[in-house]
Gaussian input, Z-matrix of N, CA and C with variables (Angstrom, degrees):
# hf/3-21g

backbone

0 1
 N
 C     1     B1
 C     2     B2     1     A1
 N     3     B3     2     A2     1     D1
 C     4     B4     3     A3     2     D2
 C     5     B5     4     A4     3     D3
 N     6     B6     5     A5     4     D4
 C     7     B7     6     A6     5     D5
 C     8     B8     7     A7     6     D6
 N     9     B9     8     A8     7     D7
 C    10    B10     9     A9     8     D8
 C    11    B11    10    A10     9     D9
 N    12    B12    11    A11    10    D10
 C    13    B13    12    A12    11    D11
 C    14    B14    13    A13    12    D12
 N    15    B15    14    A14    13    D13
 C    16    B16    15    A15    14    D14
 C    17    B17    16    A16    15    D15
 N    18    B18    17    A17    16    D16
 C    19    B19    18    A18    17    D17
 C    20    B20    19    A19    18    D18
 N    21    B21    20    A20    19    D19
 C    22    B22    21    A21    20    D20
 C    23    B23    22    A22    21    D21
 N    24    B24    23    A23    22    D22
 C    25    B25    24    A24    23    D23
 C    26    B26    25    A25    24    D24
 N    27    B27    26    A26    25    D25
 C    28    B28    27    A27    26    D26
 C    29    B29    28    A28    27    D27
 N    30    B30    29    A29    28    D28
 C    31    B31    30    A30    29    D29
 C    32    B32    31    A31    30    D30
 N    33    B33    32    A32    31    D31
 C    34    B34    33    A33    32    D32
 C    35    B35    34    A34    33    D33
 N    36    B36    35    A35    34    D34
 C    37    B37    36    A36    35    D35
 C    38    B38    37    A37    36    D36
 N    39    B39    38    A38    37    D37
 C    40    B40    39    A39    38    D38
 C    41    B41    40    A40    39    D39
 N    42    B42    41    A41    40    D40
 C    43    B43    42    A42    41    D41
 C    44    B44    43    A43    42    D42
 N    45    B45    44    A44    43    D43
 C    46    B46    45    A45    44    D44
 C    47    B47    46    A46    45    D45
 N    48    B48    47    A47    46    D46
 C    49    B49    48    A48    47    D47
 C    50    B50    49    A49    48    D48
 N    51    B51    50    A50    49    D49
 C    52    B52    51    A51    50    D50
 C    53    B53    52    A52    51    D51
 N    54    B54    53    A53    52    D52
 C    55    B55    54    A54    53    D53
 C    56    B56    55    A55    54    D54
 N    57    B57    56    A56    55    D55
 C    58    B58    57    A57    56    D56
 C    59    B59    58    A58    57    D57
 N    60    B60    59    A59    58    D58
 C    61    B61    60    A60    59    D59
 C    62    B62    61    A61    60    D60
 N    63    B63    62    A62    61    D61
 C    64    B64    63    A63    62    D62
 C    65    B65    64    A64    63    D63
 N    66    B66    65    A65    64    D64
 C    67    B67    66    A66    65    D65
 C    68    B68    67    A67    66    D66
 N    69    B69    68    A68    67    D67
 C    70    B70    69    A69    68    D68
 C    71    B71    70    A70    69    D69
 N    72    B72    71    A71    70    D70
 C    73    B73    72    A72    71    D71
 C    74    B74    73    A73    72    D72
 N    75    B75    74    A74    73    D73
 C    76    B76    75    A75    74    D74
 C    77    B77    76    A76    75    D75
 N    78    B78    77    A77    76    D76
 C    79    B79    78    A78    77    D77
 C    80    B80    79    A79    78    D78
 N    81    B81    80    A80    79    D79
 C    82    B82    81    A81    80    D80
 C    83    B83    82    A82    81    D81
 N    84    B84    83    A83    82    D82
 C    85    B85    84    A84    83    D83
 C    86    B86    85    A85    84    D84
 N    87    B87    86    A86    85    D85
 C    88    B88    87    A87    86    D86
 C    89    B89    88    A88    87    D87
 N    90    B90    89    A89    88    D88
 C    91    B91    90    A90    89    D89
 C    92    B92    91    A91    90    D90
 N    93    B93    92    A92    91    D91
 C    94    B94    93    A93    92    D92
 C    95    B95    94    A94    93    D93
 N    96    B96    95    A95    94    D94
 C    97    B97    96    A96    95    D95
 C    98    B98    97    A97    96    D96
 N    99    B99    98    A98    97    D97
 C   100   B100    99    A99    98    D98
 C   101   B101   100   A100    99    D99
 N   102   B102   101   A101   100   D100
 C   103   B103   102   A102   101   D101
 C   104   B104   103   A103   102   D102
 N   105   B105   104   A104   103   D103
 C   106   B106   105   A105   104   D104
 C   107   B107   106   A106   105   D105
 N   108   B108   107   A107   106   D106
 C   109   B109   108   A108   107   D107
 C   110   B110   109   A109   108   D108
 N   111   B111   110   A110   109   D109
 C   112   B112   111   A111   110   D110
 C   113   B113   112   A112   111   D111
 N   114   B114   113   A113   112   D112
 C   115   B115   114   A114   113   D113
 C   116   B116   115   A115   114   D114
 N   117   B117   116   A116   115   D115
 C   118   B118   117   A117   116   D116
 C   119   B119   118   A118   117   D117
 N   120   B120   119   A119   118   D118
 C   121   B121   120   A120   119   D119
 C   122   B122   121   A121   120   D120
 N   123   B123   122   A122   121   D121
 C   124   B124   123   A123   122   D122
 C   125   B125   124   A124   123   D123
 N   126   B126   125   A125   124   D124
 C   127   B127   126   A126   125   D125
 C   128   B128   127   A127   126   D126
 N   129   B129   128   A128   127   D127
 C   130   B130   129   A129   128   D128
 C   131   B131   130   A130   129   D129
 N   132   B132   131   A131   130   D130
 C   133   B133   132   A132   131   D131
 C   134   B134   133   A133   132   D132
 N   135   B135   134   A134   133   D133
 C   136   B136   135   A135   134   D134
 C   137   B137   136   A136   135   D135
 N   138   B138   137   A137   136   D136
 C   139   B139   138   A138   137   D137
 C   140   B140   139   A139   138   D138
 N   141   B141   140   A140   139   D139
 C   142   B142   141   A141   140   D140
 C   143   B143   142   A142   141   D141
 N   144   B144   143   A143   142   D142
 C   145   B145   144   A144   143   D143
 C   146   B146   145   A145   144   D144
 N   147   B147   146   A146   145   D145
 C   148   B148   147   A147   146   D146
 C   149   B149   148   A148   147   D147
 N   150   B150   149   A149   148   D148
 C   151   B151   150   A150   149   D149
 C   152   B152   151   A151   150   D150
 N   153   B153   152   A152   151   D151
 C   154   B154   153   A153   152   D152
 C   155   B155   154   A154   153   D153
 N   156   B156   155   A155   154   D154
 C   157   B157   156   A156   155   D155
 C   158   B158   157   A157   156   D156
 N   159   B159   158   A158   157   D157
 C   160   B160   159   A159   158   D158
 C   161   B161   160   A160   159   D159
 N   162   B162   161   A161   160   D160
 C   163   B163   162   A162   161   D161
 C   164   B164   163   A163   162   D162
 N   165   B165   164   A164   163   D163
 C   166   B166   165   A165   164   D164
 C   167   B167   166   A166   165   D165
 N   168   B168   167   A167   166   D166
 C   169   B169   168   A168   167   D167
 C   170   B170   169   A169   168   D168
 N   171   B171   170   A170   169   D169
 C   172   B172   171   A171   170   D170
 C   173   B173   172   A172   171   D171
 N   174   B174   173   A173   172   D172
 C   175   B175   174   A174   173   D173
 C   176   B176   175   A175   174   D174
 N   177   B177   176   A176   175   D175
 C   178   B178   177   A177   176   D176
 C   179   B179   178   A178   177   D177

   B1=1.5353
   B2=1.6372
   B3=1.3934
   B4=1.5738
   B5=1.5235
   B6=1.3054
   B7=1.5007
   B8=1.3941
   B9=1.3944
   B10=1.5328
   B11=1.4672
   B12=1.3345
   B13=1.4191
   B14=1.4639
   B15=1.3228
   B16=1.5136
   B17=1.5183
   B18=1.2631
   B19=1.5530
   B20=1.5382
   B21=1.4424
   B22=1.3574
   B23=1.5216
   B24=1.3474
   B25=1.4619
   B26=1.5256
   B27=1.2579
   B28=1.5427
   B29=1.6242
   B30=1.4348
   B31=1.3850
   B32=1.6042
   B33=1.2556
   B34=1.5247
   B35=1.5559
   B36=1.2281
   B37=1.5493
   B38=1.5973
   B39=1.4197
   B40=1.4243
   B41=1.5050
   B42=1.2904
   B43=1.4975
   B44=1.5391
   B45=1.2980
   B46=1.4477
   B47=1.6650
   B48=1.3629
   B49=1.4196
   B50=1.5342
   B51=1.3819
   B52=1.5042
   B53=1.4446
   B54=1.3027
   B55=1.3952
   B56=1.5690
   B57=1.2852
   B58=1.4354
   B59=1.4882
   B60=1.4382
   B61=1.3724
   B62=1.4754
   B63=1.3452
   B64=1.5070
   B65=1.5876
   B66=1.3662
   B67=1.4556
   B68=1.5576
   B69=1.2762
   B70=1.4556
   B71=1.5255
   B72=1.3297
   B73=1.5495
   B74=1.4677
   B75=1.3564
   B76=1.5017
   B77=1.6321
   B78=1.3324
   B79=1.4718
   B80=1.4688
   B81=1.2287
   B82=1.5599
   B83=1.5938
   B84=1.3046
   B85=1.4348
   B86=1.5708
   B87=1.2155
   B88=1.6071
   B89=1.5122
   B90=1.4347
   B91=1.4326
   B92=1.6114
   B93=1.2952
   B94=1.4898
   B95=1.5979
   B96=1.3005
   B97=1.5209
   B98=1.6599
   B99=1.3808
   B100=1.3993
   B101=1.5962
   B102=1.2736
   B103=1.4668
   B104=1.4814
   B105=1.2253
   B106=1.5897
   B107=1.5602
   B108=1.3673
   B109=1.4418
   B110=1.3695
   B111=1.2681
   B112=1.4817
   B113=1.5440
   B114=1.3782
   B115=1.3968
   B116=1.6991
   B117=1.3668
   B118=1.4403
   B119=1.5741
   B120=1.2807
   B121=1.4628
   B122=1.5414
   B123=1.2350
   B124=1.4766
   B125=1.4912
   B126=1.3423
   B127=1.4668
   B128=1.4209
   B129=1.4081
   B130=1.4567
   B131=1.5413
   B132=1.3117
   B133=1.4927
   B134=1.5206
   B135=1.4970
   B136=1.3885
   B137=1.5648
   B138=1.3080
   B139=1.4439
   B140=1.5359
   B141=1.2312
   B142=1.6286
   B143=1.4999
   B144=1.3310
   B145=1.4483
   B146=1.4907
   B147=1.3707
   B148=1.3950
   B149=1.6192
   B150=1.3275
   B151=1.4062
   B152=1.6761
   B153=1.3245
   B154=1.4521
   B155=1.6139
   B156=1.2266
   B157=1.3919
   B158=1.6879
   B159=1.4113
   B160=1.3727
   B161=1.4606
   B162=1.3904
   B163=1.4035
   B164=1.4215
   B165=1.3515
   B166=1.4129
   B167=1.6113
   B168=1.1949
   B169=1.4901
   B170=1.5287
   B171=1.4445
   B172=1.4478
   B173=1.4788
   B174=1.4253
   B175=1.4564
   B176=1.5084
   B177=1.3417
   B178=1.4231
   B179=1.4235
   A1=104.93
   A2=109.86
   A3=113.45
   A4=107.54
   A5=111.26
   A6=117.45
   A7=110.37
   A8=115.01
   A9=124.26
   A10=103.67
   A11=120.32
   A12=123.52
   A13=112.20
   A14=113.37
   A15=117.32
   A16=101.82
   A17=118.32
   A18=132.20
   A19=106.50
   A20=112.61
   A21=120.12
   A22=113.25
   A23=119.39
   A24=118.12
   A25=110.63
   A26=113.77
   A27=119.82
   A28=105.50
   A29=112.04
   A30=118.93
   A31=105.35
   A32=113.65
   A33=125.65
   A34=106.53
   A35=112.34
   A36=117.58
   A37=110.56
   A38=117.05
   A39=112.30
   A40=114.57
   A41=121.68
   A42=126.04
   A43=105.40
   A44=123.02
   A45=124.30
   A46=109.00
   A47=109.54
   A48=113.92
   A49=113.41
   A50=110.70
   A51=114.61
   A52=110.75
   A53=125.80
   A54=128.20
   A55=111.48
   A56=117.41
   A57=114.13
   A58=116.53
   A59=118.93
   A60=126.08
   A61=113.79
   A62=114.18
   A63=120.60
   A64=110.66
   A65=115.17
   A66=118.37
   A67=107.77
   A68=119.57
   A69=122.66
   A70=111.84
   A71=113.33
   A72=117.26
   A73=114.57
   A74=119.52
   A75=122.96
   A76=103.93
   A77=118.98
   A78=118.74
   A79=111.95
   A80=111.03
   A81=115.82
   A82=109.32
   A83=122.47
   A84=127.32
   A85=107.26
   A86=113.41
   A87=117.90
   A88=110.75
   A89=118.60
   A90=115.87
   A91=116.36
   A92=107.85
   A93=116.27
   A94=104.59
   A95=115.30
   A96=110.50
   A97=101.62
   A98=113.09
   A99=115.84
   A100=115.76
   A101=119.83
   A102=123.29
   A103=112.58
   A104=115.97
   A105=123.01
   A106=107.49
   A107=113.71
   A108=117.41
   A109=120.94
   A110=118.24
   A111=128.49
   A112=115.20
   A113=117.50
   A114=118.57
   A115=102.49
   A116=114.66
   A117=119.64
   A118=115.26
   A119=116.82
   A120=122.42
   A121=110.10
   A122=117.94
   A123=123.31
   A124=104.71
   A125=123.75
   A126=126.55
   A127=103.58
   A128=118.53
   A129=122.40
   A130=109.55
   A131=108.12
   A132=120.54
   A133=105.73
   A134=115.87
   A135=119.00
   A136=112.11
   A137=114.08
   A138=125.17
   A139=113.11
   A140=114.95
   A141=125.28
   A142=108.67
   A143=122.00
   A144=118.46
   A145=113.31
   A146=118.64
   A147=117.32
   A148=112.51
   A149=116.26
   A150=117.00
   A151=104.84
   A152=113.41
   A153=118.66
   A154=104.59
   A155=121.15
   A156=127.15
   A157=105.27
   A158=112.71
   A159=111.44
   A160=121.85
   A161=115.97
   A162=122.42
   A163=111.78
   A164=117.68
   A165=121.58
   A166=108.88
   A167=116.67
   A168=122.95
   A169=107.17
   A170=115.83
   A171=114.45
   A172=120.19
   A173=110.83
   A174=112.37
   A175=112.89
   A176=121.08
   A177=128.42
   A178=110.84
   D1=115.93
   D2=177.51
   D3=-67.14
   D4=138.22
   D5=167.62
   D6=-126.98
   D7=130.24
   D8=-174.51
   D9=-114.33
   D10=135.65
   D11=167.46
   D12=-121.92
   D13=130.52
   D14=-175.84
   D15=-120.65
   D16=126.12
   D17=171.84
   D18=-106.06
   D19=121.86
   D20=-172.59
   D21=-158.02
   D22=164.29
   D23=168.99
   D24=-73.70
   D25=172.14
   D26=-173.48
   D27=-64.16
   D28=137.27
   D29=176.03
   D30=-129.84
   D31=167.35
   D32=175.15
   D33=-65.99
   D34=140.88
   D35=178.47
   D36=-55.70
   D37=-38.97
   D38=178.88
   D39=-64.89
   D40=-33.83
   D41=173.93
   D42=-62.81
   D43=-47.31
   D44=-175.99
   D45=-61.71
   D46=-40.25
   D47=-178.12
   D48=-62.60
   D49=-42.30
   D50=178.34
   D51=-70.92
   D52=-38.93
   D53=177.39
   D54=-61.19
   D55=-41.24
   D56=177.77
   D57=-73.45
   D58=-27.13
   D59=168.53
   D60=-62.67
   D61=-45.88
   D62=-176.70
   D63=-68.16
   D64=-45.40
   D65=-178.15
   D66=-65.78
   D67=-40.51
   D68=176.25
   D69=-58.46
   D70=-50.47
   D71=174.99
   D72=-55.64
   D73=-37.01
   D74=-175.60
   D75=-70.46
   D76=-38.89
   D77=-179.47
   D78=-68.29
   D79=-49.55
   D80=176.56
   D81=-52.67
   D82=-51.01
   D83=-176.78
   D84=-62.40
   D85=-53.04
   D86=-169.43
   D87=-75.86
   D88=-44.17
   D89=-177.73
   D90=-103.84
   D91=5.78
   D92=172.06
   D93=58.82
   D94=44.81
   D95=-177.25
   D96=-119.32
   D97=158.06
   D98=-179.41
   D99=-67.97
   D100=139.73
   D101=178.69
   D102=-45.19
   D103=-33.79
   D104=-170.13
   D105=-70.70
   D106=-20.95
   D107=176.05
   D108=-82.15
   D109=-16.12
   D110=-178.59
   D111=-82.24
   D112=113.53
   D113=-172.16
   D114=-112.33
   D115=121.69
   D116=176.43
   D117=-110.86
   D118=116.32
   D119=176.30
   D120=-95.72
   D121=134.00
   D122=178.76
   D123=-118.33
   D124=112.77
   D125=174.71
   D126=-107.10
   D127=122.44
   D128=176.09
   D129=-113.31
   D130=140.18
   D131=-175.30
   D132=-123.72
   D133=127.33
   D134=173.29
   D135=-66.72
   D136=156.16
   D137=-175.95
   D138=-51.21
   D139=-33.43
   D140=178.33
   D141=-75.83
   D142=-4.23
   D143=-179.09
   D144=-113.13
   D145=11.07
   D146=173.07
   D147=-156.46
   D148=164.16
   D149=-169.26
   D150=-141.11
   D151=166.25
   D152=175.15
   D153=-145.40
   D154=136.49
   D155=167.01
   D156=64.81
   D157=39.51
   D158=177.59
   D159=80.85
   D160=-4.43
   D161=-179.52
   D162=-119.67
   D163=137.26
   D164=173.19
   D165=-63.02
   D166=139.50
   D167=-172.47
   D168=-65.24
   D169=-39.99
   D170=175.48
   D171=-57.99
   D172=-22.41
   D173=-174.70
   D174=-91.36
   D175=3.52
   D176=-179.66
   D177=-78.39

């Protein structure tokens, strides 16, 4: 069973729905596995909980 974990900032549910559909389709096509076997986890982190280049993302 393929398991995909995505870590990102918050997104709209429509965007997450499309992302899960496309990732699943890519696994089905590439690995020739059933869609039911593909598990996609989305972990969302608010801007105050991560940083880049020494700056908190919420401060950018």
